Structure formats: C-alpha cells, structure tokens
C-alpha positions in Angstrom: -25.9 5.4 -12.2 -22.8 7.5 -11.3 -23.8 7.7 -7.6 -24.4 3.9 -7.4 -21.0 3.3 -9.0 -19.4 5.7 -6.5 -21.0 4.0 -3.5 -19.9 0.6 -4.7 -16.3 1.9 -5.3 -16.2 3.3 -1.8 -17.5 0.1 -0.3 -15.1 -2.0 -2.3 -12.2 0.3 -1.1 -13.2 0.0 2.5 -13.5 -3.8 2.1 -10.0 -3.9 0.7 -8.7 -2.0 3.7 -10.5 -4.5 6.0 -9.1 -7.5 4.1 -5.6 -6.0 4.4 -6.1 -5.5 8.2 -7.1 -9.1 8.5 -3.6 -10.1 7.2 -2.1 -8.1 10.1 -4.5 -9.3 12.8 -5.0 -13.0 11.8 -2.3 -13.7 9.2 -2.6 -17.5 9.0 -6.4 -17.4 8.6 -6.3 -14.5 6.2 -3.7 -16.3 4.1 -5.6 -19.5 4.0 -8.8 -17.6 3.2 -6.9 -15.9 0.4 -6.3 -19.4 -1.1 -2.6 -20.3 -0.2 -0.9 -21.9 2.7 0.3 -19.6 5.4 3.9 -21.0 5.1 4.1 -20.8 1.3 6.9 -18.2 1.0 6.7 -18.0 -2.8 3.0 -17.3 -2.7 3.5 -14.6 -0.1 6.3 -12.9 -2.1 4.2 -13.1 -5.3 1.3 -11.5 -3.5 3.7 -8.7 -2.3 5.0 -8.3 -5.9 1.5 -7.9 -7.3 0.6 -5.3 -4.6 3.8 -3.3 -5.3 3.2 -3.3 -9.1 -0.5 -2.3 -8.5 0.6 0.6 -6.1 2.8 2.1 -8.8 0.2 1.7 -11.5 -2.5 3.3 -9.4 -0.4 6.4 -8.8 0.4 6.6 -12.5 -3.3 6.2 -13.3 -4.2 9.0 -10.9 -1.6 11.2 -12.6 -2.9 10.5 -16.1 -6.6 10.9 -15.1 -6.5 13.7 -12.6 -3.1 15.5 -12.9 -0.2 16.2 -10.7 -2.0 17.6 -7.7 -4.1 14.4 -7.3 -0.9 12.4 -7.9 0.7 14.2 -5.1 -2.0 13.3 -2.7 -1.9 9.7 -3.9 1.9 9.7 -3.2 1.3 11.0 0.3 -1.3 8.2 0.9 1.1 5.6 -0.6 3.7 6.6 2.0 1.7 4.3 4.4 3.2 1.3 2.6 6.9 2.0 3.4 6.0 3.2 6.9 4.3 -0.1 7.5 7.2 -2.0 5.8 9.6 -0.2 8.2 7.6 -1.2 11.2 7.4 -4.8 10.0 11.2 -4.8 9.6 11.8 -3.4 13.1 9.3 -5.6 14.8 10.4 -8.8 13.1 14.1 -8.7 14.1 15.2 -6.8 11.0 17.9 -4.3 10.8 17.0 -0.8 12.0 19.3 0.6 9.3 17.3 -1.1 6.6 14.0 0.0 8.2 15.2 3.6 8.3 17.5 3.8 5.3 15.2 2.0 2.8 11.7 2.2 4.1 11.9 5.4 6.1 13.7 7.2 3.3 11.1 6.0 0.8 8.3 7.3 3.0 10.0 10.6 3.5 10.5 11.1 -0.3 6.9 10.1 -1.1 5.5 12.6 1.4 7.9 15.4 0.4 7.4 15.0 -3.3 3.7 14.3 -2.9 3.2 17.5 -0.9 5.1 19.6 -3.5 2.9 18.2 -6.3 -0.3 18.5 -4.2 0.5 22.2 -3.6 0.7 22.8 -7.3 
C-alpha cells in the first residue's frame, strides 16, 4: 500500500509540474482549461495568492514532519519561484531593480538559508 501511494504521489507531483509548464507555454489555453477567462486579472491574482500560501505551508509542513535539514532542501527548491518571478518581471517590461531587489534577493536568501539548514 505504501509503495502504491508513493507512486501515485510522484505521478501527481510530475503532473503538477506539467500543468504549471502549460501555463508558461500556452497561457490562454491553460487558463481557460483551469476554468477562468485568460483576461480575468482577479482570478489570476487569486490563483497566485493561493499558490504563494501553499508554498509557505508546504515548507512549514516539511519542517514539522522531517526536520530542519529537509526544510533546507525544500527552501532551496522553493527558490525556483522567485527566480521565475524575476525572469517574468524582466521579460514583461518590469523594472530590473524590482526583479533583482525583490525576487533575486528572495531567491538568494532562500538558497543561502536552505543550504545552511540542509547542512545541519
């Protein structure tokens, strides 16, 4: 039973990555398939809000369940989000200062703190 649950969990995780990639490759179609109009700004910001809240809860859950070393690796992995956010800002006519000062700094802190925690 445990092995089956693990296989399903891994497959679901990969599916989530694929679904997320669809939003980058075919955003209008992915948004419509998600269930909201592609130009519904409020829906898109709500989606982002839920994702941000979930990201924080996942890291805290890893900490509670597996300790600080696992939390560290989760933080290193979570640094993908601000790196991606910074790239979005710079490629969508945003300010480079915001991309580096907000998102770049966040990614740097997550990786640095994550590696310290992962090392024990």
